[in-house]
C-alpha positions as a Markdown table, in Angstrom:
| # | Residue | x | y | z |
|---|---|---|---|---|
| 1 | Unk | 0.0 | 0.0 | 0.0 |
| 2 | Unk | 1.5 | 3.3 | -1.2 |
| 3 | Unk | 0.7 | 6.5 | 0.7 |
| 4 | Unk | 1.3 | 10.0 | -0.5 |
| 5 | Unk | 4.6 | 11.7 | 0.5 |
| 6 | Unk | 5.1 | 15.3 | 1.8 |
| 7 | Unk | 1.8 | 15.5 | 3.6 |
| 8 | Unk | 1.2 | 17.7 | 6.6 |
| 9 | Unk | -1.0 | 15.0 | 8.2 |
| 10 | Unk | -0.7 | 11.3 | 8.3 |
| 11 | Unk | -4.3 | 10.8 | 9.3 |
| 12 | Unk | -7.4 | 13.0 | 9.3 |
| 13 | Unk | -10.7 | 12.0 | 10.9 |
| 14 | Unk | -14.2 | 13.5 | 11.0 |
| 15 | Unk | -15.7 | 13.2 | 14.4 |
| 16 | Unk | -18.3 | 14.4 | 17.0 |
| 17 | Unk | -16.5 | 15.0 | 20.2 |
| 18 | Unk | -18.0 | 14.4 | 23.6 |
| 19 | Unk | -17.2 | 13.2 | 27.1 |
| 20 | Unk | -17.4 | 9.9 | 28.9 |
| 21 | Unk | -18.1 | 9.4 | 32.6 |
| 22 | Unk | -17.2 | 6.1 | 34.2 |
| 23 | Unk | -17.7 | 5.1 | 37.8 |
| 24 | Unk | -14.5 | 4.4 | 39.7 |
| 25 | Unk | -13.6 | 1.0 | 41.0 |
| 26 | Unk | -15.7 | -0.8 | 38.3 |
| 27 | Unk | -19.0 | 0.0 | 40.0 |
| 28 | Unk | -22.4 | 0.1 | 38.2 |
| 29 | Unk | -23.6 | 3.6 | 37.1 |
| 30 | Unk | -26.8 | 3.6 | 39.1 |
| 31 | Unk | -25.2 | 3.1 | 42.5 |
| 32 | Unk | -22.1 | 5.3 | 42.0 |
| 33 | Unk | -21.4 | 8.8 | 43.2 |
| 34 | Unk | -17.7 | 9.2 | 42.0 |
| 35 | Unk | -16.8 | 9.2 | 38.3 |
| 36 | Unk | -13.8 | 9.5 | 36.0 |
| 37 | Unk | -14.3 | 12.1 | 33.2 |
| 38 | Unk | -12.6 | 12.0 | 29.9 |
| 39 | Unk | -13.0 | 13.5 | 26.4 |
| 40 | Unk | -13.9 | 10.9 | 23.8 |
| 41 | Unk | -14.9 | 9.9 | 20.3 |
| 42 | Unk | -14.4 | 6.6 | 18.4 |
| 43 | Unk | -12.4 | 8.4 | 15.7 |
| 44 | Unk | -10.0 | 10.3 | 18.0 |
| 45 | Unk | -9.6 | 7.0 | 19.9 |
| 46 | Unk | -8.1 | 5.6 | 16.7 |
| 47 | Unk | -5.7 | 8.4 | 15.9 |
| 48 | Unk | -4.5 | 8.7 | 19.5 |
| 49 | Unk | -2.2 | 5.7 | 18.9 |
| 50 | Unk | -0.5 | 7.4 | 15.9 |
| 51 | Unk | -0.4 | 10.8 | 17.7 |
| 52 | Unk | 1.3 | 9.3 | 20.8 |
| 53 | Unk | 3.9 | 7.6 | 18.6 |
| 54 | Unk | 4.8 | 10.8 | 16.7 |
| 55 | Unk | 2.7 | 10.9 | 13.6 |
| 56 | Unk | 0.8 | 14.2 | 12.8 |
| 57 | Unk | -3.0 | 13.8 | 13.0 |
| 58 | Unk | -6.0 | 16.0 | 12.9 |
| 59 | Unk | -9.7 | 15.8 | 13.8 |
| 60 | Unk | -12.4 | 17.7 | 11.8 |
| 61 | Unk | -15.2 | 18.5 | 14.3 |
| 62 | Unk | -17.4 | 21.2 | 15.7 |
| 63 | Unk | -17.6 | 22.8 | 19.2 |
| 64 | Unk | -20.2 | 24.6 | 21.3 |
| 65 | Unk | -19.0 | 28.2 | 21.5 |
| 66 | Unk | -17.8 | 29.3 | 25.0 |
| 67 | Unk | -18.7 | 25.9 | 26.5 |
| 68 | Unk | -16.4 | 24.7 | 29.4 |
| 69 | Unk | -16.9 | 21.1 | 28.1 |
| 70 | Unk | -15.6 | 22.3 | 24.7 |
| 71 | Unk | -12.6 | 23.8 | 26.4 |
| 72 | Unk | -12.0 | 20.6 | 28.3 |
| 73 | Unk | -12.1 | 18.6 | 25.0 |
| 74 | Unk | -9.7 | 21.0 | 23.2 |
| 75 | Unk | -7.3 | 20.8 | 26.1 |
| 76 | Unk | -7.4 | 17.0 | 26.1 |
| 77 | Unk | -6.8 | 16.9 | 22.3 |
| 78 | Unk | -3.7 | 19.1 | 22.8 |
| 79 | Unk | -2.5 | 16.8 | 25.5 |
| 80 | Unk | -2.8 | 13.8 | 23.1 |
| 81 | Unk | -1.0 | 15.7 | 20.3 |
| 82 | Unk | -4.1 | 15.9 | 18.1 |
| 83 | Unk | -4.7 | 19.0 | 16.0 |
| 84 | Unk | -8.3 | 20.0 | 15.6 |
| 85 | Unk | -10.3 | 22.2 | 13.3 |
| 86 | Unk | -14.0 | 23.0 | 13.6 |
| 87 | Unk | -16.8 | 25.6 | 13.7 |
| 88 | Unk | -17.8 | 27.2 | 16.9 |
| 89 | Unk | -21.6 | 26.9 | 17.2 |
| 90 | Unk | -23.7 | 29.1 | 19.5 |
| 91 | Unk | -25.3 | 27.1 | 22.2 |
| 92 | Unk | -28.6 | 28.7 | 21.8 |
| 93 | Unk | -29.6 | 28.7 | 25.5 |
| 94 | Unk | -29.9 | 26.0 | 28.1 |
| 95 | Unk | -31.9 | 23.7 | 25.7 |
| 96 | Unk | -29.7 | 24.3 | 22.7 |
| 97 | Unk | -26.5 | 22.5 | 21.5 |
| 98 | Unk | -24.1 | 20.5 | 23.7 |
| 99 | Unk | -21.4 | 17.9 | 23.5 |
| 100 | Unk | -22.7 | 14.3 | 23.8 |
| 101 | Unk | -22.3 | 12.4 | 27.1 |
| 102 | Unk | -21.3 | 8.7 | 27.1 |
| 103 | Unk | -22.1 | 7.1 | 30.5 |
| 104 | Unk | -20.5 | 3.7 | 30.9 |
| 105 | Unk | -19.3 | 1.4 | 33.6 |
| 106 | Unk | -16.5 | -1.2 | 33.1 |
| 107 | Unk | -18.3 | -4.3 | 34.4 |
| 108 | Unk | -16.7 | -6.8 | 36.7 |
| 109 | Unk | -16.6 | -10.6 | 36.5 |
| 110 | Unk | -19.9 | -12.0 | 35.3 |
| 111 | Unk | -21.5 | -8.5 | 35.4 |
| 112 | Unk | -21.0 | -7.1 | 31.9 |
| 113 | Unk | -20.4 | -3.4 | 31.1 |
| 114 | Unk | -23.4 | -1.2 | 30.4 |
| 115 | Unk | -23.3 | 1.9 | 28.2 |
| 116 | Unk | -25.9 | 4.7 | 28.1 |
| 117 | Unk | -25.6 | 7.3 | 25.4 |
| 118 | Unk | -27.0 | 10.8 | 26.1 |
| 119 | Unk | -26.8 | 12.6 | 22.8 |
| 120 | Unk | -29.8 | 15.0 | 22.7 |
| 121 | Unk | -28.8 | 18.3 | 21.2 |
| 122 | Unk | -25.4 | 16.9 | 20.1 |
| 123 | Unk | -23.5 | 19.7 | 18.3 |
| 124 | Unk | -21.6 | 17.1 | 16.2 |
| 125 | Unk | -24.8 | 16.3 | 14.3 |
| 126 | Unk | -24.5 | 19.7 | 12.6 |
| 127 | Unk | -21.2 | 18.9 | 10.9 |
| 128 | Unk | -21.3 | 19.9 | 7.2 |
| 129 | Unk | -18.7 | 20.1 | 4.4 |
| 130 | Unk | -19.3 | 23.9 | 3.9 |
| 131 | Unk | -17.6 | 24.5 | 7.3 |
| 132 | Unk | -14.2 | 23.2 | 5.9 |
| 133 | Unk | -11.9 | 24.1 | 3.1 |
| 134 | Unk | -11.4 | 20.5 | 1.8 |
| 135 | Unk | -9.2 | 21.7 | -1.1 |
| 136 | Unk | -6.8 | 23.2 | 1.4 |
| 137 | Unk | -6.9 | 20.2 | 3.7 |
| 138 | Unk | -6.4 | 17.5 | 1.1 |
| 139 | Unk | -4.6 | 19.3 | -1.7 |
| 140 | Unk | -2.5 | 22.1 | -0.2 |
| 141 | Unk | -1.7 | 20.6 | 3.2 |
| 142 | Unk | -2.0 | 17.0 | 2.1 |
| 143 | Unk | -3.3 | 13.9 | 4.0 |
| 144 | Unk | -1.9 | 10.4 | 3.7 |
| 145 | Unk | -5.0 | 8.7 | 5.1 |
| 146 | Unk | -8.6 | 9.7 | 5.7 |
| 147 | Unk | -10.2 | 7.5 | 8.4 |
| 148 | Unk | -14.0 | 7.5 | 8.5 |
| 149 | Unk | -16.2 | 5.7 | 11.1 |
| 150 | Unk | -19.7 | 4.5 | 10.5 |
| 151 | Unk | -20.6 | 6.1 | 13.8 |
| 152 | Unk | -20.1 | 9.6 | 12.5 |
| 153 | Unk | -21.4 | 8.8 | 9.0 |
| 154 | Unk | -24.7 | 7.6 | 10.6 |
| 155 | Unk | -25.1 | 10.4 | 13.2 |
| 156 | Unk | -27.4 | 12.6 | 11.0 |
| 157 | Unk | -28.3 | 13.4 | 7.5 |
| 158 | Unk | -25.8 | 16.3 | 7.6 |
| 159 | Unk | -22.9 | 14.1 | 8.9 |
| 160 | Unk | -23.6 | 11.5 | 6.3 |
| 161 | Unk | -23.3 | 14.1 | 3.5 |
| 162 | Unk | -20.2 | 15.4 | 5.2 |
| 163 | Unk | -18.5 | 12.0 | 5.3 |
| 164 | Unk | -19.4 | 11.4 | 1.6 |
| 165 | Unk | -18.1 | 14.8 | 0.6 |
| 166 | Unk | -14.7 | 14.5 | 2.3 |
| 167 | Unk | -14.3 | 10.9 | 1.1 |
| 168 | Unk | -14.8 | 12.0 | -2.4 |
| 169 | Unk | -12.3 | 14.9 | -1.9 |
| 170 | Unk | -9.8 | 12.5 | -0.4 |
| 171 | Unk | -10.2 | 10.2 | -3.4 |
| 172 | Unk | -9.8 | 13.1 | -5.8 |
| 173 | Unk | -6.5 | 14.2 | -4.3 |
| 174 | Unk | -4.9 | 10.7 | -3.9 |
| 175 | Unk | -5.5 | 10.3 | -0.2 |
| 176 | Unk | -6.0 | 6.7 | 1.0 |
| 177 | Unk | -9.3 | 6.0 | 2.7 |
| 178 | Unk | -10.0 | 3.7 | 5.7 |
| 179 | Unk | -13.6 | 3.0 | 6.6 |
| 180 | Unk | -14.6 | 1.3 | 9.9 |
| 181 | Unk | -18.2 | 0.4 | 9.4 |
| 182 | Unk | -19.2 | 0.5 | 13.1 |
| 183 | Unk | -22.9 | -0.4 | 12.6 |
| 184 | Unk | -25.3 | 0.8 | 15.3 |
| 185 | Unk | -28.9 | -0.3 | 15.1 |
| 186 | Unk | -30.2 | 2.7 | 17.0 |
| 187 | Unk | -28.5 | 5.1 | 14.5 |
| 188 | Unk | -30.1 | 3.2 | 11.5 |
| 189 | Unk | -33.6 | 3.1 | 12.8 |
| 190 | Unk | -36.0 | 4.3 | 10.0 |
| 191 | Unk | -32.9 | 5.3 | 7.8 |
| 192 | Unk | -31.9 | 2.0 | 6.3 |
| 193 | Unk | -32.3 | 3.0 | 2.6 |
| 194 | Unk | -30.5 | 6.3 | 3.1 |
| 195 | Unk | -27.6 | 5.0 | 5.1 |
| 196 | Unk | -27.1 | 1.8 | 3.0 |
| 197 | Unk | -26.5 | 4.0 | 0.0 |
| 198 | Unk | -24.0 | 6.2 | 1.9 |
| 199 | Unk | -22.1 | 3.3 | 3.4 |
| 200 | Unk | -21.9 | 1.5 | 0.1 |
| 201 | Unk | -20.5 | 4.5 | -1.7 |
| 202 | Unk | -17.9 | 5.2 | 0.9 |
| 203 | Unk | -16.9 | 1.5 | 0.9 |
| 204 | Unk | -16.7 | 1.5 | -2.9 |
| 205 | Unk | -13.9 | 4.2 | -2.8 |
| 206 | Unk | -12.2 | 2.9 | 0.3 |
| 207 | Unk | -8.8 | 1.3 | 0.3 |
| 208 | Unk | -9.2 | -0.3 | 3.8 |
| 209 | Unk | -12.4 | -1.7 | 5.1 |
| 210 | Unk | -12.8 | -2.7 | 8.8 |
| 211 | Unk | -15.8 | -4.4 | 10.4 |
| 212 | Unk | -17.1 | -7.5 | 12.2 |
| 213 | Unk | -19.7 | -10.0 | 10.9 |
| 214 | Unk | -22.6 | -7.7 | 11.9 |
| 215 | Unk | -21.1 | -4.7 | 10.3 |
| 216 | Unk | -20.6 | -6.4 | 6.9 |
| 217 | Unk | -24.0 | -7.9 | 6.9 |
| 218 | Unk | -26.2 | -5.1 | 8.2 |
| 219 | Unk | -24.3 | -2.0 | 6.9 |
| 220 | Unk | -23.4 | -3.4 | 3.5 |
| 221 | Unk | -26.0 | -6.1 | 3.1 |
| 222 | Unk | -23.4 | -8.9 | 2.4 |
| 223 | Unk | -24.2 | -12.5 | 3.3 |
| 224 | Unk | -22.5 | -13.5 | 6.6 |
| 225 | Unk | -20.9 | -16.6 | 7.9 |
| 226 | Unk | -22.7 | -19.7 | 9.2 |
| 227 | Unk | -21.1 | -20.1 | 12.6 |
| 228 | Unk | -23.2 | -23.2 | 13.5 |
| 229 | Unk | -24.2 | -21.6 | 16.8 |
| 230 | Unk | -20.6 | -21.6 | 18.1 |
| 231 | Unk | -18.1 | -18.8 | 18.7 |
| 232 | Unk | -17.0 | -17.1 | 15.5 |
| 233 | Unk | -13.3 | -17.5 | 16.3 |
| 234 | Unk | -13.8 | -21.2 | 15.9 |
| 235 | Unk | -15.1 | -20.8 | 12.4 |
| 236 | Unk | -12.4 | -18.7 | 10.7 |
| 237 | Unk | -13.0 | -20.3 | 7.3 |
| 238 | Unk | -16.7 | -19.2 | 7.3 |
| 239 | Unk | -15.7 | -15.7 | 8.3 |
| 240 | Unk | -13.1 | -15.7 | 5.5 |
| 241 | Unk | -15.9 | -16.7 | 3.1 |
| 242 | Unk | -17.9 | -13.6 | 4.2 |
| 243 | Unk | -14.9 | -11.3 | 3.6 |
| 244 | Unk | -14.5 | -12.8 | 0.1 |
| 245 | Unk | -18.1 | -12.0 | -0.5 |
| 246 | Unk | -17.5 | -8.4 | 0.5 |
| 247 | Unk | -14.4 | -8.2 | -1.7 |
| 248 | Unk | -16.4 | -9.4 | -4.7 |
| 249 | Unk | -18.8 | -6.5 | -4.2 |
| 250 | Unk | -16.1 | -3.9 | -3.4 |
| 251 | Unk | -13.1 | -4.9 | -5.6 |
| 252 | Unk | -11.2 | -1.6 | -5.1 |
| 253 | Unk | -10.6 | -2.3 | -1.4 |
| 254 | Unk | -7.0 | -3.5 | -0.8 |
| 255 | Unk | -7.2 | -4.5 | 2.9 |
| 256 | Unk | -10.0 | -6.1 | 4.9 |
| 257 | Unk | -9.6 | -6.4 | 8.7 |
| 258 | Unk | -11.5 | -7.4 | 11.8 |
| 259 | Unk | -11.0 | -8.3 | 15.4 |
| 260 | Unk | -12.1 | -11.6 | 16.9 |
| 261 | Unk | -13.3 | -11.5 | 20.5 |
| 262 | Unk | -14.7 | -14.1 | 22.9 |
| 263 | Unk | -15.8 | -12.8 | 26.3 |
| 264 | Unk | -14.8 | -15.2 | 29.2 |
| 265 | Unk | -15.9 | -12.5 | 31.7 |
| 266 | Unk | -15.6 | -8.8 | 32.0 |
| 267 | Unk | -12.0 | -9.1 | 33.2 |
| 268 | Unk | -10.8 | -11.6 | 30.6 |
| 269 | Unk | -11.3 | -11.9 | 26.9 |
| 270 | Unk | -9.9 | -14.1 | 24.1 |
| 271 | Unk | -8.5 | -11.6 | 21.6 |
| 272 | Unk | -7.6 | -12.2 | 18.0 |
| 273 | Unk | -7.5 | -10.6 | 14.5 |
| 274 | Unk | -7.9 | -11.4 | 10.9 |
| 275 | Unk | -6.8 | -9.5 | 7.7 |
| 276 | Unk | -7.0 | -10.0 | 4.0 |
| 277 | Unk | -4.4 | -8.0 | 2.0 |
| 278 | Unk | -4.7 | -8.6 | -1.7 |
| 279 | Unk | -4.9 | -12.4 | -1.9 |
| 280 | Unk | -3.0 | -13.0 | 1.3 |
| 281 | Unk | -4.6 | -13.9 | 4.7 |
| 282 | Unk | -3.0 | -13.0 | 8.0 |
| 283 | Unk | -4.3 | -14.3 | 11.2 |
| 284 | Unk | -3.6 | -13.7 | 14.9 |
| 285 | Unk | -5.1 | -16.6 | 16.9 |
| 286 | Unk | -7.2 | -15.7 | 19.9 |
| 287 | Unk | -5.4 | -15.7 | 23.2 |
| 288 | Unk | -6.3 | -14.5 | 26.7 |
| 289 | Unk | -6.0 | -10.8 | 27.6 |
| 290 | Unk | -6.8 | -9.2 | 31.0 |
| 291 | Unk | -9.3 | -6.4 | 30.8 |
| 292 | Unk | -9.6 | -3.3 | 33.0 |
| 293 | Unk | -12.1 | -1.6 | 30.7 |
| 294 | Unk | -13.1 | -3.1 | 27.3 |
| 295 | Unk | -14.5 | 0.1 | 25.7 |
| 296 | Unk | -12.1 | 1.4 | 23.0 |
| 297 | Unk | -10.2 | -1.8 | 22.5 |
| 298 | Unk | -11.5 | -2.1 | 18.9 |
| 299 | Unk | -10.5 | 1.5 | 18.2 |
| 300 | Unk | -7.1 | 0.7 | 19.6 |
| 301 | Unk | -6.7 | -2.2 | 17.2 |
| 302 | Unk | -7.6 | 0.0 | 14.2 |
| 303 | Unk | -5.2 | 2.7 | 15.4 |
| 304 | Unk | -2.3 | 0.3 | 15.7 |
| 305 | Unk | -3.1 | -1.3 | 12.3 |
| 306 | Unk | -3.3 | 2.0 | 10.5 |
| 307 | Unk | 0.0 | 3.2 | 12.2 |
| 308 | Unk | 1.8 | 0.1 | 10.9 |
| 309 | Unk | 0.4 | 0.5 | 7.4 |
| 310 | Unk | 1.5 | 4.2 | 7.2 |
| 311 | Unk | 4.9 | 3.2 | 8.5 |
| 312 | Unk | 5.2 | 0.7 | 5.6 |
| 313 | Unk | 5.5 | -2.5 | 7.6 |
| 314 | Unk | 4.7 | -5.9 | 6.3 |
| 315 | Unk | 0.9 | -6.8 | 6.7 |
| 316 | Unk | 1.4 | -9.4 | 9.4 |
| 317 | Unk | 3.5 | -7.1 | 11.5 |
| 318 | Unk | 0.7 | -4.4 | 11.1 |
| 319 | Unk | -1.9 | -6.9 | 12.3 |
| 320 | Unk | 0.2 | -8.0 | 15.3 |
| 321 | Unk | 0.8 | -4.4 | 16.3 |
| 322 | Unk | -2.9 | -3.7 | 16.0 |
| 323 | Unk | -3.7 | -6.7 | 18.1 |
| 324 | Unk | -1.3 | -5.4 | 20.8 |
| 325 | Unk | -2.5 | -1.8 | 20.7 |
| 326 | Unk | -6.1 | -3.1 | 21.1 |
| 327 | Unk | -5.0 | -5.2 | 24.1 |
| 328 | Unk | -3.1 | -2.2 | 25.5 |
| 329 | Unk | -6.2 | 0.0 | 25.5 |
| 330 | Unk | -8.2 | -2.5 | 27.5 |
| 331 | Unk | -5.6 | -2.1 | 30.3 |
| 332 | Unk | -6.3 | 1.7 | 30.9 |
| 333 | Unk | -9.3 | 3.6 | 32.2 |
| 334 | Unk | -9.7 | 5.9 | 29.2 |
| 335 | Unk | -11.1 | 4.5 | 26.1 |
| 336 | Unk | -8.0 | 5.5 | 24.1 |
| 337 | Unk | -4.4 | 4.5 | 24.4 |
| 338 | Unk | -1.3 | 6.7 | 24.6 |
| 339 | Unk | 1.5 | 4.2 | 24.3 |
| 340 | Unk | 4.9 | 5.4 | 25.5 |
| 341 | Unk | 6.7 | 3.9 | 22.5 |
| 342 | Unk | 6.6 | 1.0 | 20.0 |
| 343 | Unk | 8.6 | -1.1 | 22.4 |
| 344 | Unk | 5.8 | -1.0 | 25.0 |
| 345 | Unk | 3.4 | -2.4 | 22.4 |
| 346 | Unk | 5.7 | -5.1 | 21.1 |
| 347 | Unk | 6.2 | -6.2 | 24.8 |
| 348 | Unk | 2.5 | -6.8 | 25.0 |
| 349 | Unk | 2.6 | -8.8 | 21.8 |
| 350 | Unk | 5.4 | -10.9 | 23.2 |
| 351 | Unk | 3.6 | -11.4 | 26.5 |
| 352 | Unk | 6.4 | -9.8 | 28.4 |
| 353 | Unk | 5.0 | -8.0 | 31.4 |
| 354 | Unk | 8.3 | -7.8 | 33.3 |
| 355 | Unk | 9.2 | -4.5 | 34.9 |
| 356 | Unk | 11.3 | -2.1 | 32.8 |
| 357 | Unk | 13.8 | -0.1 | 34.8 |
């Protein structure tokens, strides 16, 4: 995979920024009174890996003007080394716009995590292409990779049009496109025809397509695997068959990738990954990982995979690094990872948890 040279940014993402609040000590939300607050979005979760490891990245978003939450988010993006660009939208009074809240606990043992999204009045739903100079971003400044998530593409009619427009601009200027389908049934309610067309067009012009069996079937309408009622990780051949079906419908895609996860309990998962690059399959067999908080692990996988691809590594090495960055994110309280260096990630891959002095 050949990326453009002499670009200001390695990765650019469109996103709707918000905050996540999580009870401390892995307690349930409804009986807690002490919470951890962090800035969040699936797309910035992905690029946090590359930002922390030294690649220049940027988020295209929108903010509530003069909001202390917006200031908190901007400060956190700076801390992570993420550039940002976005329109300042007037709040419009107490019942106007705001940044979305994600309220989620981490679960413990046999008690699984629960997530509650509070997105009424979400300012990110107003994102539109007219708010950005796409010719400057993709032509003058230059971008190696545009990463789009189905979460932002499905957020509203406006964000769907925005994602389509910047994907077309990226294609026009030779920027590679990565699309993580991220299907959410609640976002698609009563919008199947509209969103199917949007998702299929973005997939048609993408170079990298990421998703699980539900994503490929429900977002793209592709026939899925017959798992025989057993865990998907035990039926890799059938899952490969589904990806081959997707490839036949989207022949321009160069790389298909997915994580493989089996939940033993909230504190332990079996974690694996699968990728098709050209005609070559790469597979990381599932193995146990310990989980502090599972949310963001999939984004961490995507972040590490894209980092390796941009660095020009061999496909299997990219998949292994993505597996390890995903595993890394599940060990921290935030839903994004800020690895200290590549060595820290490779130590996770090697299963080396010894102290480093």
